[in-house]
MIGUBA-521901 format. One line per 2 residues: number of its first residue (from 1); for each residue x, y, z of C-alpha. Coordinates in steps of 0.5 Angstrom, whole numbers, plus 500, padded with zeros to 3 digits. Example, Ala and Ser with C-alpha at 12.3 -4.5 7.8 and 13.67 -1.06 7.14 Angstrom:
2
1 = 525:491:516 ~ 527:498:514
//
This chain:
297
1 = 604:357:161 ~ 600:358:155
3 = 605:360:150 ~ 599:362:145
5 = 595:366:149 ~ 594:373:147
7 = 595:371:140 ~ 603:369:141
9 = 604:375:146 ~ 606:370:152
11 = 611:367:147 ~ 614:374:146
13 = 615:375:153 ~ 617:368:155
15 = 624:370:156 ~ 623:376:161
17 = 617:371:164 ~ 622:365:165
19 = 627:370:168 ~ 622:373:173
21 = 619:366:175 ~ 626:363:176
23 = 629:368:180 ~ 623:367:185
25 = 624:359:185 ~ 618:357:180
27 = 619:352:175 ~ 616:353:168
29 = 611:348:165 ~ 608:349:158
31 = 603:344:157 ~ 601:342:150
33 = 593:343:151 ~ 588:345:155
35 = 587:338:158 ~ 595:338:159
37 = 594:344:163 ~ 588:341:167
39 = 593:335:169 ~ 599:339:170
41 = 595:343:175 ~ 592:337:179
43 = 599:334:180 ~ 602:341:183
45 = 595:342:187 ~ 596:335:189
47 = 603:336:192 ~ 600:342:196
49 = 603:347:192 ~ 600:353:188
51 = 600:355:181 ~ 602:361:177
53 = 598:362:171 ~ 601:365:165
55 = 596:366:159 ~ 589:368:158
57 = 581:368:161 ~ 581:361:158
59 = 587:358:161 ~ 585:361:168
61 = 579:358:168 ~ 582:351:166
63 = 586:352:172 ~ 581:355:177
65 = 576:349:176 ~ 582:345:178
67 = 583:349:184 ~ 576:349:186
69 = 576:341:186 ~ 583:341:189
71 = 582:346:194 ~ 588:350:191
73 = 591:356:191 ~ 593:360:184
75 = 596:367:181 ~ 595:370:175
77 = 599:373:170 ~ 595:376:164
79 = 598:375:158 ~ 592:373:154
81 = 587:377:149 ~ 582:379:154
83 = 584:378:161 ~ 578:380:164
85 = 579:376:171 ~ 585:379:172
87 = 582:386:170 ~ 576:385:175
89 = 581:383:180 ~ 585:389:179
91 = 591:386:176 ~ 593:390:170
93 = 595:387:163 ~ 599:392:160
95 = 605:390:164 ~ 604:383:166
97 = 611:382:169 ~ 609:386:175
99 = 603:381:176 ~ 609:376:178
101 = 611:381:184 ~ 605:379:187
103 = 608:373:189 ~ 611:377:195
105 = 607:383:195 ~ 600:380:194
107 = 594:377:199 ~ 590:371:198
109 = 583:371:197 ~ 577:367:196
111 = 573:368:190 ~ 566:365:187
113 = 567:361:181 ~ 561:359:176
115 = 559:352:174 ~ 556:351:167
117 = 552:344:165 ~ 549:343:159
119 = 544:338:157 ~ 548:335:152
121 = 553:332:158 ~ 558:338:157
123 = 560:342:163 ~ 565:346:165
125 = 568:352:171 ~ 568:359:169
127 = 571:365:172 ~ 568:371:168
129 = 562:370:165 ~ 557:365:161
131 = 553:367:155 ~ 549:365:150
133 = 546:368:144 ~ 549:373:140
135 = 555:374:143 ~ 557:367:143
137 = 557:366:136 ~ 561:372:136
139 = 565:369:140 ~ 566:363:136
141 = 568:367:130 ~ 573:371:134
143 = 577:364:137 ~ 579:363:129
145 = 582:369:128 ~ 589:370:129
147 = 590:377:126 ~ 587:381:131
149 = 586:381:139 ~ 583:384:145
151 = 577:389:144 ~ 578:390:137
153 = 578:383:135 ~ 571:383:139
155 = 568:389:135 ~ 570:386:128
157 = 566:380:131 ~ 560:384:133
159 = 560:387:126 ~ 561:381:123
161 = 555:377:127 ~ 550:383:126
163 = 550:382:118 ~ 547:374:119
165 = 545:374:127 ~ 537:374:129
167 = 534:375:136 ~ 532:368:138
169 = 527:366:143 ~ 530:365:150
171 = 528:362:157 ~ 532:365:162
173 = 530:362:169 ~ 533:365:175
175 = 532:362:182 ~ 526:359:179
177 = 523:366:177 ~ 522:365:169
179 = 523:371:164 ~ 521:369:156
181 = 522:372:150 ~ 526:373:144
183 = 533:377:146 ~ 539:378:142
185 = 543:374:148 ~ 544:372:155
187 = 550:374:159 ~ 551:371:166
189 = 556:374:170 ~ 561:372:176
191 = 565:378:174 ~ 563:385:171
193 = 567:384:164 ~ 568:380:158
195 = 570:380:151 ~ 576:384:153
197 = 573:389:158 ~ 566:390:156
199 = 562:391:163 ~ 556:387:161
201 = 555:385:169 ~ 557:392:172
203 = 554:390:179 ~ 557:383:179
205 = 562:382:185 ~ 567:376:185
207 = 565:374:192 ~ 558:376:193
209 = 556:369:192 ~ 551:371:187
211 = 551:371:179 ~ 548:378:175
213 = 544:376:169 ~ 543:381:163
215 = 538:379:157 ~ 539:384:151
217 = 531:383:149 ~ 529:384:142
219 = 530:391:141 ~ 531:394:133
221 = 537:392:130 ~ 539:400:129
223 = 538:401:136 ~ 542:395:138
225 = 548:398:135 ~ 547:405:137
227 = 547:402:145 ~ 552:397:144
229 = 558:402:146 ~ 554:403:153
231 = 557:396:155 ~ 564:399:156
233 = 561:404:161 ~ 556:399:164
235 = 551:403:162 ~ 547:399:158
237 = 543:396:164 ~ 539:403:165
239 = 536:403:158 ~ 529:400:156
241 = 529:393:153 ~ 535:391:158
243 = 533:386:163 ~ 537:384:169
245 = 537:379:174 ~ 541:377:180
247 = 541:370:183 ~ 545:363:185
249 = 542:359:179 ~ 541:360:172
251 = 537:356:167 ~ 538:358:160
253 = 534:354:154 ~ 532:356:147
255 = 525:354:145 ~ 525:351:139
257 = 532:352:137 ~ 533:345:137
259 = 540:345:140 ~ 543:350:135
261 = 545:355:141 ~ 551:354:145
263 = 554:357:152 ~ 560:360:152
265 = 564:362:158 ~ 571:365:159
267 = 572:365:152 ~ 571:358:151
269 = 566:353:148 ~ 562:349:154
271 = 556:346:150 ~ 549:347:147
273 = 543:349:150 ~ 539:347:155
275 = 544:350:160 ~ 544:350:168
277 = 549:356:171 ~ 550:356:178
279 = 555:359:183 ~ 560:356:187
281 = 561:361:193 ~ 568:362:195
283 = 571:356:191 ~ 578:358:189
285 = 583:362:193 ~ 587:367:189
287 = 593:372:189 ~ 591:379:188
289 = 594:386:190 ~ 593:390:195
291 = 587:395:194 ~ 583:389:189
293 = 576:390:189 ~ 575:383:192
295 = 574:382:200 ~ 573:374:200
297 = 569:374:205
//
């Protein structure tokens, strides 16, 4: 359990969460940080048990990475700011306590994960979307804000970043086929959503063994702002200036940027470009509700 997830939302729900889990015989552990979360997950998976993750996408991704390495199964109680992995799996965040009930009613499916390896040696697993450019800068700023949360926070970050950001030269190579040019951002989706419900990769599935790539090219700033709301419906991919690709290995670089651009994934910083993003098919087992849009085939 991450008590600071959702700008303290988890902490406010703590009494109810503890009671719901205790009633089902599930002990609660509150690690000090992300490393502590990973260590605790290693112990639990190592003894053959599953993990219930109470937190946001960053905490979920941390546990998912350990689950992939330990052949573990986990469940998600979405109490974070974005909850995009839970959203894709049909797990509602408005009533997070309902997700605890999946311990009785849910089904286990195999889901893909993404893996990022950066040129500076940093690496990490992700559940949702890896991104670089405009949105990674907005994400960096948003992570330091404590007085807003969810989609409103990201919208504020977008407005703030628009003042200073300029499209950068990017090189995006998908399964060996390159795209080069100036771009606002490049996003690599294992799931459809990021930043609290923005459907950046509307065709992404979490069990197809593929990554969906979206590059927003150097359209005029006014046009970028006018089109931005389309991302909530996933219709931004239908307009000119947006390049989409699909594949298993994506290489990202920013020629001439000198390491200035970073890769973020599931709301957390991974490292500096260049980076290699790969999909690992069926990497983890996750508890989902009946009717979830995932077969786990």
